[in-house]
Steps between C-alpha positions, in 0.01 A plus 500: 500500500573800283320742271624705202607863534403758239587866450205736460494870419402742774432775246124439531431424868147375430631241253770407750226457759339232284824301493557561870156363582578184299831467684331536839225244433758271333306481173799659326879512532696695759581846368779755518389852395736714291465876455483518121573321173792712385700189418218358289253217549782251559523648848142391574342158527638175637846524654570127477542493876305299755424630848369314808124440482414745786670793319264726310711812449866584449592865553818614332668772704844658496479610863683799644841368391409433139563126538218312320278274710196292409265469795273195483162550670239233560132551424423449868752766605354760265143431609599492868649846459184630333281350772708646784499841332122492463467419871696811600322716241162384638388334180546467129412748229609652172859604441668769291826371352759779489818289516676286235334161475828307484599611853361321803304802626323530164452124471340490844241758390402246234505208748280693745263586217477133401432404861231769527339414167544858376671660201757770581505842341837528326699820470630571147863388441788744513614752759270552795248778430306626805216628280469161327492339845225740609295423189550125545388517864162633385437174313512289815171332580368312801527586866872451580789646300871429537831582335871433545755779453860598567583811708592711197155443349333603825715812514408599144129440561507732801630783284153566356142514623401244233762258633390547861135450408597181316680363807192573710300258282689201639424289804858375510824628345796264522832684481822303468817451304688730736440682826264798505699816577400629843372829356276313253381258770409794724301661221297191410424447868383861536277457196355181645577294191462120543866426431655167593881504496597158369820303543587190305656381177458254216622232741195566723244531216505876557429695816450283809539767769255794504578809707760296687257221595532152342206379292304204641718189492825698466781469756780755544825467689829688523819293479829684552323824411354362175133446417375148433144411392292183502152422376292325233583761236874424483650410162609147420845643428708617206450312175827342386698619804489243779801651678332842534175333603669306781682813615190721501230262628564303820282265707508516879257330739259421222486854361656603171662843524599748229815699570412841357841666517333801665591644838219565743361523849197326652321663792163390640440300182556799270782482246714800409735445208812714529679419174680242292778299656694538174448878481762580763835663422816536707596866511812581696480163671138554615196310369248740345152388395410687182135419562511683833673796336236502227220496758639811671552681169147422383365659815646839401289757309472433124725194518237227542596328173877508554719192470829434680769294326868427574806623311867412551711747694880495526501616861194330652458193279138572410270794572125565462376718215152655492326498162194722469266652241368776725631845580870584483589342835748626754758231577592645839136509608449137396828377650433671834148351515635150436787540746261615775309172472757243387838650587775666296613189305156491333523856365443508121807623314326623185161594361411434135189660357333335198220618275324166551569195713571174313231249597419138427169404332372418850547863602791430734820704460741328262796505735744342257420770242521770769848383605610517136361854462672611820834361380472723193372803691782505752805670356862393568532776760217343695251777425160399363343678207182655637 
């Protein structure tokens, strides 16, 4: 059996929540949220497509490579994720939505609110404003308060007393989208903030590993260095792409596993993600993980928001480039720090300083845009414009 699929605007998250509730209880069609109506009303409404009856939500995502994917999630998977999250957070409560409602992290705030029978406080649209977040946090009612953020938002909130006081109003703060820089993690731990570092994706209905520990019902394994996940919150697959679905989701011994494409290590049941399998370059014949380079760079003073991307090099093939918005950085200092941890082949060859870092609506760095900016910034003689 099938059900119709309809596009709904995520511009008003509370209106989207109404349609999401109808999708979850199967009184309405399956939905796919879109960020706006720039292309006109023709972009909204029925798509003319049918999806399998269990599917309640289709999340459109470009992924890190920019290749479009449509992740089909069942109603049961979404609710299983919300239930497991509530178990770890020691209950349900009211949420503050500070992320775009067409991304899985934002959608899950709405799903958890539906499951809890509460209405979320919604941050005004537009660029993240710490003062607006602080004001919104004061409108939370009830006994338990939660929110979901990306590391950059946490960093900005900690820049002011108002932001810190706002964070202290929460019983649980989910932080995902990318790894917390070690300096920022150390600070939130020192402040005693109830931060849960989450790991997951649209294919897992959002975060399914909190602080390295799998949520109830979630299984984690490492196969050839890569992270694979199983559990009731896995997606049905990719709508309209059976080949990618079969490649990404595999069944072994009765368990259905999702191949994340991330590299990681599992020790005493705790997962540590070390980077993307596809974010490795060959520099001078040596494999270099740009994620590992980025982790070292972000641990240096004033470089917590830096991004490391590759650029072609006539001599080495490809080399790492550090992109930052902080102080005027010293390339030698950065390169020596990286080499001391990862070896000489991982040394960044250039540093590019920008006035602002290109980011996606989700708050993650827009790596494709950053690569394009770096290509322009680097001059023919190999010297970056700082």
